[in-house]
C-alpha positions in Angstrom: 155.1 122.7 15.5 155.8 119.7 13.2 153.2 117.0 13.1 154.2 113.6 14.4 152.9 110.1 13.9 153.0 106.7 15.5 153.0 103.1 14.2 150.2 100.8 15.7 150.2 97.0 15.2 147.4 94.6 16.2 149.0 91.3 15.1 147.5 91.2 11.6 149.4 89.1 8.9 149.7 89.9 5.3 148.0 87.6 2.8 150.0 84.4 2.1 152.4 84.9 5.0 152.6 82.3 7.7 152.8 83.2 11.4 156.2 81.5 11.9 157.7 83.4 9.0 156.3 86.7 10.3 157.7 86.0 13.8 161.2 85.3 12.3 161.1 88.5 10.3 160.0 90.7 13.2 162.7 89.2 15.4 165.2 90.0 12.8 163.9 93.5 12.4 163.8 94.3 16.1 167.1 92.4 16.8 165.6 90.2 19.4 164.7 86.5 20.0 161.7 85.0 18.3 160.0 84.6 21.7 160.3 88.3 22.3 157.8 89.2 19.6 155.1 86.8 20.8 153.4 89.6 22.8 152.8 91.5 19.5 150.3 88.8 18.3 147.8 89.0 21.2 145.3 91.0 19.0 145.5 94.1 21.2 146.8 97.4 19.6 150.5 97.9 20.3 152.3 101.2 19.6 155.6 100.2 18.2 157.0 103.6 17.3 156.2 107.2 18.3 157.2 110.7 17.4 157.9 109.9 13.7 157.7 112.3 10.8 155.4 111.3 7.9 158.4 110.1 5.8 159.9 108.0 8.7 156.5 106.5 9.4 156.1 105.5 5.8 159.5 103.8 5.8 158.8 102.1 9.0 155.4 100.8 7.8 157.1 99.6 4.6 159.6 97.6 6.7 156.7 96.0 8.6 155.0 95.1 5.4 158.2 93.5 4.1 158.2 91.5 7.3 154.8 90.1 6.4 152.6 92.0 8.8 150.1 94.8 8.6 150.4 98.0 10.6 148.9 101.5 10.4 149.9 105.0 10.8 148.1 107.2 13.3 148.7 110.9 14.1 150.2 111.4 17.5 148.5 113.9 19.8 150.7 116.9 20.8 152.4 116.4 24.1 151.6 119.0 26.8 154.8 120.4 28.3 153.5 121.0 31.8 156.0 120.5 34.6 153.6 118.2 36.5 153.4 115.7 33.7 157.1 115.7 33.3 157.6 115.0 37.0 154.9 112.4 37.4 155.1 110.5 34.1 158.3 109.3 32.7 158.5 109.3 28.9 157.2 106.1 27.4 159.8 104.2 25.4 158.8 102.0 22.5 158.2 98.4 23.4 160.7 97.2 20.9 163.9 99.0 20.0 165.1 98.1 16.5 167.9 100.6 16.4 170.3 102.3 18.8 168.4 105.6 18.8 164.9 105.5 20.2 163.6 107.7 17.4 165.7 106.3 14.5 163.7 104.7 11.6 164.7 101.2 10.4 168.1 101.3 8.8 167.3 98.8 6.0 164.3 96.9 4.9 163.6 93.5 6.5 164.2 91.7 3.2 167.9 92.9 3.2 168.3 91.8 6.8 167.9 88.2 5.8 170.6 86.6 3.7 169.7 86.8 0.0 170.2 83.1 -0.4 171.1 80.2 1.9 174.3 78.3 2.0 174.5 75.1 0.1 175.4 72.1 2.4 175.6 68.8 0.6 176.5 66.7 3.7 173.9 68.1 6.0 170.2 67.8 6.7 170.0 71.6 7.3 169.3 74.1 4.5 167.1 74.1 1.4 167.5 73.0 -2.2 165.1 73.4 -5.1 163.7 70.8 -7.5 166.4 71.2 -10.2 169.3 71.0 -7.8 167.7 68.0 -6.2 167.7 66.3 -9.6 171.2 67.3 -10.3 172.6 66.1 -7.0 170.7 62.9 -7.4 172.3 62.3 -10.7 175.8 63.0 -9.3 175.1 60.7 -6.4 174.0 57.8 -8.6 177.0 58.3 -10.9 179.4 58.1 -7.9 177.5 55.1 -6.6 178.0 53.3 -9.9 181.7 54.0 -9.9 182.0 52.8 -6.3 180.0 49.6 -7.2 182.5 48.8 -10.0 185.4 49.3 -7.5 183.7 47.0 -5.0 183.3 44.3 -7.6 187.0 44.6 -8.4 187.9 44.3 -4.7 185.4 41.5 -4.3 187.2 39.4 -6.9 190.4 39.7 -4.9 189.0 39.4 -1.4 185.5 38.6 -0.3 185.9 40.1 3.1 187.4 43.4 1.9 184.9 43.6 -1.0 181.9 43.0 1.3 183.1 45.5 3.9 183.7 48.2 1.3 180.3 47.5 -0.3 178.6 47.8 3.1 180.3 51.1 3.9 179.4 52.4 0.4 175.8 51.4 0.8 175.5 53.1 4.2 177.1 56.3 2.8 174.7 56.3 -0.2 171.7 56.0 2.1 172.9 58.8 4.5 173.6 61.2 1.6 170.2 60.4 0.0 168.5 61.2 3.3 170.4 64.5 3.6 169.5 65.6 0.1 165.8 64.5 0.5 165.6 66.4 3.9 166.8 69.7 2.2 164.3 69.2 -0.6 161.5 68.8 2.0 162.7 71.8 3.9 162.5 73.9 0.7 158.8 73.0 0.5 158.2 73.8 4.2 157.8 70.1 5.2 159.5 68.1 7.9 162.3 65.7 7.0 160.5 62.9 8.9 158.3 62.5 5.8 161.2 60.6 4.3 160.0 57.6 6.3 157.2 57.3 3.8 159.8 55.7 1.5 159.5 52.6 3.7 155.7 52.3 3.2 154.8 49.9 0.5 153.3 51.4 -2.7 153.6 54.9 -1.2 157.3 54.7 -1.2 157.3 54.1 -5.0 155.6 57.5 -5.7 157.2 59.6 -2.9 160.4 60.4 -5.0 158.0 61.8 -7.7 156.6 64.1 -5.0 160.0 65.4 -4.1 160.7 66.2 -7.8 157.3 67.9 -8.3 156.4 69.9 -5.2 157.6 73.6 -5.5 159.5 75.3 -2.8 158.4 78.1 -0.5 158.9 81.7 -1.8 161.1 83.6 0.5 162.4 82.4 3.9 160.5 79.8 5.9 161.1 78.1 9.2 164.0 76.1 7.8 166.0 79.1 6.5 166.4 81.5 3.6 165.7 80.4 0.0 168.4 78.4 -1.8 170.7 80.0 -4.4 169.5 80.3 -8.0 170.1 77.3 -10.3 173.2 77.6 -12.4 173.3 76.4 -16.0 175.3 73.3 -15.0 172.6 72.4 -12.4 169.9 72.8 -15.0 171.8 70.7 -17.5 172.4 67.9 -15.0 168.7 68.0 -14.0 167.5 67.7 -17.6 170.0 64.8 -18.1 168.7 63.0 -15.1 165.1 63.4 -16.3 166.2 61.9 -19.7 167.9 59.0 -18.0 164.8 58.3 -15.9 162.6 58.5 -18.9 164.8 56.0 -20.8 164.9 53.7 -17.8 161.1 53.7 -17.6 160.7 53.1 -21.4 163.3 50.3 -21.2 161.5 48.7 -18.2 158.1 48.8 -20.0 159.6 47.3 -23.2 161.4 44.7 -21.2 158.2 43.8 -19.4 156.2 43.6 -22.6 158.9 41.3 -24.1 158.8 39.1 -21.1 155.0 38.9 -21.3 155.3 38.0 -25.0 157.8 35.3 -24.4 155.6 33.9 -21.6 152.6 33.8 -23.9 154.5 32.1 -26.7 155.9 29.5 -24.2 152.5 28.8 -22.8 151.0 28.5 -26.3 153.7 26.1 -27.4 153.3 23.9 -24.3 149.6 23.9 -24.9 150.0 22.8 -28.5 152.3 20.0 -27.5 149.9 18.7 -25.0 147.1 18.2 -27.7 146.6 14.6 -29.2 148.8 14.0 -32.3 146.8 13.4 -35.6 148.6 12.0 -38.6 147.1 13.3 -41.8 148.7 10.6 -43.9 146.6 7.9 -42.3 143.5 9.5 -44.0 144.9 9.0 -47.5 145.7 5.2 -47.1 143.6 2.8 -49.1 141.7 0.2 -47.1 143.1 -3.3 -47.4 140.6 -5.8 -48.8 140.9 -9.3 -47.2 141.4 -12.2 -49.7 139.8 -15.5 -49.2 142.4 -18.4 -49.4 139.8 -20.7 -51.0 139.3 -18.2 -53.9 143.0 -18.1 -54.4 143.3 -21.9 -54.6 140.4 -22.2 -57.0 142.0 -19.6 -59.3 145.2 -21.5 -59.4 143.4 -24.8 -60.3 141.6 -23.2 -63.1 144.9 -22.0 -64.5 146.4 -25.5 -64.4 143.4 -27.0 -66.3 144.0 -24.7 -69.1 
């Protein structure tokens, strides 16, 4: 008689796998709701599959490992074919049924059950985008915003009301799209989109965009969906271009600040020098005037007459 095996699971997770990710993967494997797999994580041994050959048991165990959990293979004791046991005890069905046949192994690995990549949704807070795509989309958004700003100025020169209304609508649209892009970037890192409110906090809001550009995304699917598509060459080029633009803007800002400080120092120095008392150097070279006695002058003239 052929030897049979069973798969036993006690709720153990593989290293680096979160509980929520494992629950999603098992729900996909067993074709059930996420809440339906909660009873597997009680810590008690649960027999998931029975009457498997060694090859089927190995494939089933590999599928569980791909889902992010640890199981084990145990030999199944031979079943006694007494009529009494058949009458009194109905055959036990597996707790979860991943396929139509109760003894069929998993049809495909769990990794193939999930979409290979997620769908890109620019105008949505759902989904995930990586760091490079976040930079590329930010550059495109800023470019479009600059064009719309020029259009608003043109309309504003014709009509103040129409220009102001168009500028308000454009500003609201810019903010909404920025929030949607930031939310997808946070989702890729496994974080909540509510963290975008940190942009409103003084000082912290100045550094939070740097966090969005630096934090890596989760490997594989997380609670916000499958991983984003791979970055295309165009996305990489736009991301590098945006980094160059940001670097030039920072350098220009620093140089402008230094020039302003220099002009302020020169202005303060000039004002200080003008406030000092004025000293004329020419007054030091003048010869002192010797007073002449009028009597001496008169005596001198008389002596000349006598001669």
